[in-house]
N, C-alpha and C positions, 0 to 999 in steps of 0.2 A: 504494500500500500504506500502511496506517495506520502512522505513525511512532511510535517509542517515546515521543518527547516529547509528541506529541498524545495518545496513550493515557494517559500519566501525568497530563497536564493534565486529561483527562476524569475521571480518578479523584480529582484534588484538588478538583474542583468540589464534592465532598461528597455527591453523590447516589449512594448505594450501590445495589446490586442490591436491588430491593424485597423486604424481609422474606425472608431466606434460607429456601429451601424445605428443610425438615427431614423426614426420613423415618426411621422406626424399622424398619430392614431386618434381617431375620433370615434367614440363609442356610438353605435347605432341603436342602443336600447337602454332602458332606464337602469341606473345603478340601484343597488339595494339601499334602503334607508338605514339599515344596520347590518352588522356582520355576525354571522353565526360563528362565534369564536371557537367553540368546541370542534366544529367541523373543520374550520380553518387550521387549527392547531394539529388536528389529526392528519390532514394532508401534508402539513409542513414536516411532521415527524417522518412520514413515509418518504417525502422528497429528500430529506436529509440522509436517510438511510440509503435510498437508491443512488443518490449522488456520490456518496462515499464508495459504494460498490463500483460505480462507473469509473471513478478516478483510479481505483485499484486495478480495474480491468484495463484501462488505458495504459497505466504504468507497465503492466505485464506485457501488453501488446507491443509497446515501444521497445521494451527490453528484449523481447524475442526477435525483433527486427533489427537489433543493433543500432537503434535510433535514440537510445536513452543516455548513455555515458559518452563523454563527461557531462554534456548538457544536450537536451533536444535542440534541434535547429529549425529555422524557417517555420513552416506551418505547424510542425510538431510543437515548437515552443509557444506559438500563438495558441494552440489548443490547450496546452498546460496552463497558460496564463488565463485563458477563458474559463477553464474549470475552476481555477483558484478564485477568480472574480465571482463566479456563480456561487461557490461555497460561501464566500464572505457575505454575499447578498442574502443567501438562505439564512445564515446565522443572524444577520441584522433583522431580517423580516420576522424570524421566529421570536427574537427579543422584543420587537415592536408589538407583536401580537400578544405576547405574555404580559407586556406592560400596559395593555389596553389603549394603545395609541389610536387616535381617531381614524375614521374610515378613509378620509382623503390621503392620509399618510400611508395606510395599508394599500390603497389603490396604486400610489406611486411606487411602493415597494414591489408590487406584483408586476407592474409595467417594466421595471428594471430587470426583474427575473426573466421576463419574456424576451426582452431584447438580447440579454446575454445568452439565453437559451438558444435563440436563433443563430447567434454567432458560433456557439458550440456545435450545433448541428451542421452548419456549413463547413466548419473545419473538420468535423468527423467524416463528412462525405468526401473530403479531399485526402484523407489519411489512409484509405484502403483498409478501414477498420474490419476486424474479424466479426463473425456472427455473434460471438460472446459480447463484444463491445457494443454492437448494434442492438442486441437484445437488452442490455443494461441501459443504453440510452433510451430505448423505447419506454422503459419503465419510468425514467426521469421525465421524459416528455409527457407521458400520461399523467403524472403527478402535477406537472406544470399546467396542463389543460384543466385538470380537476380543481386546482387552486384558483384559476381564473374563473371557473364556473361558480365559485362561492360568492363572487362579487357582483354578478349580473343576473337579472331575471332571465330564465329560460336559456342560459348559456349564450346570451346574445352579445356579450362584450367582445373583447379582443380574444381571438381563439385561432389555433392552428386549423381547426375544423370549420372555419367560416369560409365557405367556398365560393360565394357569389360576390366577391369583392373586385369586380372588373371595373377599371376606370380608364382603360384606354390604350392608345388607339388601336383598333383592330387592324390586322393585316388583311387586305382585300383578297389576296391570292397567295396563300402559303404554298411552299413547294410541295406538290402533290406526292412526289416520290418520298420525301422526308416524312410526310404524314403517314403514308402507307407503311414505311419501315418501322416507325414508332408504334403504329397500331399492331404490327406483326409481333414486335418485341413484347408488348403488353399482353397480347393473346397467349404467346408462349409462356410468359411468366405466370399468368393465371392458371393455365393448364397444368403447370408444375406446382402451384400453390395449393390447389384443391386437394390432390392426393396427399400432400404434406400435412394439411390440416386434418385429413381423415386419419392418417397414421398417428398424429399427435392425440386426437380425441380417443382413438382406440387404446392407446397406451394409458390414457387417463381413465379408462373404463367408461367413457362417455360416447361410445358408438354402438348402435345408432344414438344420435343426440337426444337427450330427454326432451319430451314435449314441453314447450313454453319456457325452456331454460335458455341461458345465454348462448350455449353451444348450438342449439337449434336456430336461434336468431342469426348467429354467425353463418351457419351453413345456408340459410335462406338468402342472406345478403350476398354471399359468394355466388350462389346460383344465378341470382338476378344480375350481378355484376358481370359474370361470365357471358350471359346472353347479350348484355349491353355492349361488351367488348367485341363480340363476334359481329353484331350488327354494325358497329362503327367500322370494323375492318372491311366488311362488305361494301359499305357506302364509300369509304375512302378509296378502295381499290377501283370502284366504278366512277371515281372523281365527281362525287356529288358536290353541289354548290356549298360555299362557305356558310350560308345562312341555315343550311341543313346540318352541317357538321358541328357548328358552334354549340347549339343546344345539347348535342350528344356529349360533347366534351364536358360541359357543365354538369350533365347528369352523371358522367363517369366520376368526376371529382366528388360530387355529393355522395355517391355510392361508396367511393373509396374511403371517404372520411368516416362513414358509418362502419365499414369493415375494420378500419384502423382502431376505432374505439372498442369494438368487440374483441379484437385480438388482445387488447390490453386487459379487458374484463376477464377473459378465459385464461390468461397467463400463458400466452403462446411461447413455445420453445425458441431458442436461438435460430434453429433451422427454419422454422416458419417465419420468424421475424425477418431473417435475412432475405427470404424469397419475397416477402411483402416489400421490403426496402427497395429492391430492384424495380418492382412494379410502380411504386410510389415515385421514384426518380424518373421513370419513363413518362408517368402522367404529367409531372412538372415540365419535362422537356416537350411533350406534346402540346401542352398549353402555351408554351413560349413560342411555338411555331405560329400561333394564331394571334399573338399580341406583341406589339412592338416592344422590344427590350425586355419582355417578360416581367414588366413592372406591375405590382399589385394585381397579380393574376389569380391563381387558385387559392391563395391563402397558404399554400404549402411552400412556395419559394419565398414568401414573406411571412414566415411561419406564424406570427401573431398579428 
């Protein structure tokens, strides 16, 4: 596990997280008048535990790659700095919650956690992280989303899973070949994810999935998602018009967000999470083909 001394040493090297990622976030739904402190503190405890496990997993990963001693370099160093910053913010937020700080302060704390979480995820995507690291990040990410959900009615505040946040400008004619290739990658990924989920549920004694349980909900969502992906693949191969493909992409993103939530609920294994990770990245890339610069697109590349 990364030691406090090593982390502080990394910070003193003077290489900060590359240009803090700033977002002008405006909530689209009403904030709560008060805060459920017990629920908030429970999520914070889980977040702290998951983050410590992630940090230890990242350390092991970098050591196994010969990228740890004497000091991580480049993106690896930025990742370590980002993890350290996230841990400091988690500690401060937990202290503010225990001290009964007012709601606006807690809201600001969570916004900082979300911004730093986005930086961590971007750096992890560039690190070639192992399935174990990806799985542990998935747990951290789920806790961050749950933390955000305690602040807003109906989870309508800042969220990784808020998928209809398009603000411009659409590309009138994305490269049809690139779209078809992305659709093919997603379809292959889903075809591999479905049996991986079945194996996972079988080993958990949850196959066939119990009626009305989260496992059944996950399987139903996967089945619908697989059908949507295949329809999109057929339409993209036949070069359907942009105004037909665009709503399908938004539907894929909304369905993907639901699947991601349920994978967190059922405690998916690193193998399952790794397969989902690849699909998720392809969905972000697909969306970027349709929107200039990929800015404020699916909510997944702008994670909060």
